[in-house]
C-alpha distance (Angstrom), angle and dihedral (degrees) to the residues before:
residue distance angle dihedral
M1 . . .
H2 3.79 . .
V3 3.80 121.8 .
E4 3.83 95.6 -99.2
Q5 3.81 90.0 51.7
V6 3.80 91.8 50.1
L7 3.82 91.1 47.9
A8 3.82 90.0 52.3
L9 3.82 89.4 48.9
I10 3.80 91.2 51.2
I11 3.82 94.2 48.4
N12 3.82 92.8 46.5
N13 3.80 91.8 50.3
L14 3.80 93.6 47.1
S15 3.82 89.0 48.9
A16 3.80 89.4 55.3
N17 3.81 91.6 75.9
K18 3.81 94.9 -85.6
H19 3.79 112.2 134.2
K20 3.80 90.7 -167.2
I21 3.81 139.2 8.9
M22 3.78 128.0 -152.2
F23 3.82 119.1 -149.9
S24 3.79 117.7 -158.1
W25 3.79 125.8 -149.2
S26 3.82 90.3 -103.3
A27 3.83 91.6 52.3
I28 3.80 91.0 51.4
Q29 3.82 89.7 55.5
L30 3.82 88.3 71.2
W31 3.82 89.7 63.8
H32 3.77 128.4 80.2
Q33 3.80 109.6 -102.4
S34 3.81 89.5 -120.7
A35 3.83 90.5 55.3
F36 3.80 90.7 54.4
D37 3.82 92.5 46.8
I38 3.82 93.0 49.0
L39 3.82 94.6 47.4
L40 3.79 91.2 47.1
S41 3.81 95.1 47.9
N42 3.82 90.7 48.9
K43 3.82 90.7 49.6
V44 3.79 92.9 -121.3
I45 3.80 87.3 128.6
I46 3.80 120.7 36.0
P47 3.84 125.7 -157.2
K48 3.81 112.6 -114.4
A49 3.79 136.1 -168.2
T50 3.80 119.8 -65.4
A51 3.81 113.7 -76.5
S52 3.81 117.7 -106.1
A53 3.81 92.8 -155.5
I54 3.79 135.6 29.6
Q55 3.77 140.3 -171.4
C56 3.80 107.3 -103.0
H57 3.81 115.1 -131.5
G58 3.82 94.7 -173.6
C59 3.80 92.7 108.0
E60 3.79 141.0 4.0
Y61 3.84 94.6 -84.8
R62 3.83 93.9 74.1
C63 3.82 94.0 -155.7
N64 3.80 122.7 -171.5
V65 3.80 107.9 -120.2
D66 3.81 134.8 -177.4
V67 3.78 118.3 -112.6
V68 3.81 120.6 -132.7
R69 3.80 121.4 -155.8
H70 3.81 121.0 -143.2
E71 3.79 124.2 -169.2
Y72 3.80 117.1 -145.9
P73 3.82 127.0 -175.9
N74 3.81 93.4 -100.3
N75 3.80 104.5 22.2
T76 3.80 149.0 3.6
R77 3.78 123.7 -110.2
Y78 3.78 133.6 -169.9
Y79 3.79 126.1 -144.9
A80 3.79 137.8 -174.5
V81 3.79 125.7 -162.5
C82 3.80 120.9 -144.2
E83 3.81 109.7 -123.5
H84 3.81 98.0 179.5
P85 3.84 109.6 126.2
V86 3.82 93.0 -134.6
M87 3.82 102.3 34.5
H88 3.82 99.5 36.6
E89 3.80 97.6 96.0
Q90 3.80 93.4 43.2
M91 3.82 97.1 46.1
G92 3.82 100.9 34.1
R93 3.79 116.1 161.3
L94 3.81 116.3 -2.5
I95 3.79 127.1 -156.1
V96 3.81 109.9 -131.7
P97 3.84 115.6 -153.0
T98 3.80 110.6 -127.7
E99 3.80 93.2 -124.1
Q100 3.82 90.2 60.3
L101 3.80 89.4 63.9
K102 3.79 93.0 62.1
Q103 3.80 117.1 111.2
W104 3.79 138.2 178.6
E105 3.78 133.7 -152.3
V106 3.79 135.0 -148.3
S107 3.80 120.0 -172.6
I108 3.79 144.0 179.0
K109 3.81 89.2 -112.3
Q110 3.81 93.0 52.1
L111 3.81 90.5 49.6
A112 3.81 89.8 49.8
I113 3.82 90.2 52.3
I114 3.82 90.9 50.9
I115 3.82 93.3 49.4
S116 3.81 91.9 44.8
D117 3.81 89.7 51.6
L118 3.82 92.7 48.7
L119 3.82 89.4 52.8
N120 3.84 92.6 45.5
L121 3.79 90.5 -119.2
S122 3.81 129.5 137.9
D123 3.79 116.1 -40.1
T124 3.82 89.4 -149.3
V125 3.80 111.4 87.8
S126 3.80 122.5 172.7
Y127 3.79 122.0 -165.8
K128 3.80 136.6 167.9
R129 3.77 124.3 -165.0
D130 3.83 95.5 -111.0
Q131 3.82 94.5 50.0
K132 3.79 116.0 116.2
S133 3.80 95.0 -162.6
I134 3.80 142.7 16.1
T135 3.81 124.5 -142.5
L136 3.81 108.1 -134.7
G137 3.81 100.2 177.3
T138 3.80 138.2 -97.7
L139 3.79 136.2 -59.5
K140 3.79 126.2 -154.2
S141 3.80 116.3 -120.6
K142 3.79 123.7 -154.6
L143 3.80 96.9 -111.3
L144 3.79 108.6 -0.4
G145 3.81 103.3 63.9
R146 3.79 122.8 -128.3
K147 3.80 119.3 -11.5
S148 3.78 126.9 -165.8
V149 3.80 122.8 -113.1
V150 3.80 115.9 -151.6
L151 3.79 129.9 176.5
N152 3.79 107.9 -138.7
V153 3.81 112.6 -150.7
E154 3.81 102.2 -161.0
P155 2.99 104.6 65.9
L156 3.81 98.4 12.6
S157 3.79 104.0 -115.9
L158 3.80 142.3 132.0
I159 3.80 116.7 -114.5
V160 3.81 110.0 -151.1
N161 3.80 119.5 172.1
Q162 3.83 87.0 -14.4
R163 3.81 90.6 -57.2
E164 3.79 119.1 125.0
L165 3.81 116.7 -132.3
P166 3.85 115.7 -177.3
I167 3.81 111.4 -126.8
N168 3.81 92.1 -136.3
E169 3.82 87.5 63.2
L170 3.81 94.4 48.0
L171 3.81 108.0 44.9
Y172 3.79 122.1 70.6
F173 3.81 140.8 140.3
E174 3.79 125.0 -103.6
N175 3.82 120.6 -179.3
N176 3.81 88.3 -12.2
K177 3.82 91.7 -57.4
I178 3.78 123.4 113.1
A179 3.80 112.0 -115.0
L180 3.79 141.0 -178.3
D181 3.80 127.5 -134.8
K182 3.82 96.5 -113.0
E183 3.82 92.5 178.3
Q184 3.81 91.9 64.1
I185 3.78 90.8 47.0
D186 3.82 93.9 47.5
H187 3.81 90.0 49.1
A188 3.81 91.9 52.7
L189 3.80 91.2 42.8
N190 3.80 93.9 56.5
L191 3.80 97.2 39.0
K192 3.80 114.2 116.7
Q193 3.78 114.4 -129.6
S194 3.77 112.6 -106.8
S195 3.76 118.8 -123.9
P196 3.72 123.5 -77.1
V197 3.78 99.0 -56.4
K198 3.79 113.9 137.1
A199 3.77 102.8 -100.3
Y200 3.78 125.6 -163.6
R201 3.78 110.3 -82.7
P202 3.79 114.8 -153.5
N203 3.79 121.6 -136.0
T204 3.80 95.2 -94.7
D205 3.79 124.2 146.7
K206 3.81 111.4 -100.5
N207 3.79 89.9 -135.2
E208 3.80 92.1 51.4
Q209 3.82 92.3 48.4
S210 3.80 91.5 47.7
K211 3.80 89.8 48.6
A212 3.81 90.9 50.3
N213 3.82 92.7 49.0
T214 3.81 91.6 49.2
Q215 3.80 90.7 48.3
A216 3.81 90.0 51.8
M217 3.82 91.4 49.7
Y218 3.82 92.1 49.5
Q219 3.79 90.7 50.0
D220 3.83 90.0 51.1
W221 3.81 88.6 54.5
Q222 3.79 91.8 48.9
D223 3.83 92.5 48.4
E224 3.81 91.2 50.1
Y225 3.82 90.7 46.8
E226 3.81 90.6 56.0
K227 3.79 90.2 47.1
L228 3.82 93.2 49.8
K229 3.81 92.0 48.8
R230 3.80 89.8 55.7
K231 3.81 92.4 45.2
N232 3.82 96.0 42.2
P233 3.82 107.3 27.4
N234 3.78 123.8 175.3
K235 3.81 113.2 -94.6
A236 3.79 130.0 -163.0
N237 3.81 95.5 -119.7
Q238 3.83 95.7 46.7
P239 3.82 134.9 72.3
K240 3.80 110.5 -89.3
K241 3.78 115.0 -97.1
T242 3.79 107.5 -134.4
K243 3.77 128.3 -157.1
G244 3.81 86.3 -101.4
W245 3.82 90.2 58.0
Y246 3.79 91.0 55.2
A247 3.82 90.7 43.5
Y248 3.81 89.3 54.7
Q249 3.83 90.6 54.5
I250 3.81 90.2 49.8
S251 3.83 92.1 47.8
K252 3.82 89.0 64.0
M253 3.82 92.9 54.8
P254 3.84 127.6 87.2
I255 3.81 90.0 -115.5
A256 3.83 88.9 67.3
Q257 3.82 88.4 74.4
G258 3.80 90.2 -162.1
G259 3.80 95.2 -45.4
G260 3.80 113.2 149.1
V261 3.80 126.5 -132.2
A262 3.81 93.0 -103.9
N263 3.80 93.4 52.0
I264 3.80 93.4 45.6
T265 3.82 91.2 47.8
R266 3.81 90.2 52.3
V267 3.82 92.0 51.9
L268 3.83 98.3 45.9
K269 3.79 117.1 96.8
N270 3.81 126.0 -156.5
């Protein structure tokens, strides 16, 4: 399989309610070597600890067998014992090459980190297995202020400005580097919300969505604070403008969303 095919396979499997997938050495053999190298270098797949069991390819039954490690004076060897009732005597003890015990993992969290990095958002991503969404941060639109960016887990999609963008339509490889379709994201980011028709609501956690909206509002306040400081700087012959003064100006704007001067002052950072 080529790299784009493997990426599609990964996204489809993660969308099917799997928070992580483990690829064995034998599974990797179905990929083109270049696909493996590209996915590894882009940290889509991450090397994990040596497998403690493998699928035996000694006969047509393809049994899963435990691997036993033996230490010798000059080296370490791994063995597996056939436990099939028919094939046991014929197969006996099998030597397992060390390289066949290698395995690699891809996870929802790792994908979230990659997307966050491509969008220049926070490099700190937290995720628990039962989460239905992950808040990645906020992006600034041209006219609409800050909008939240949330990775929806089921189905795997990016929620930008309350618009759902399927991940399998956003991620791709260009010159062996993973990339994101920024045009689709910018379009969603700058799209005005249509009037009060019931729009599709993705399966995001209410807490995560609320957190994302609050984060976007706080970032709007911070952006406006920086703008006001440039427009109304402190001067030697004038009373000093405190953070509270700027917060008061922001509290009168639509972006305040009901936030009081005290709350805005607390949020603003110098």
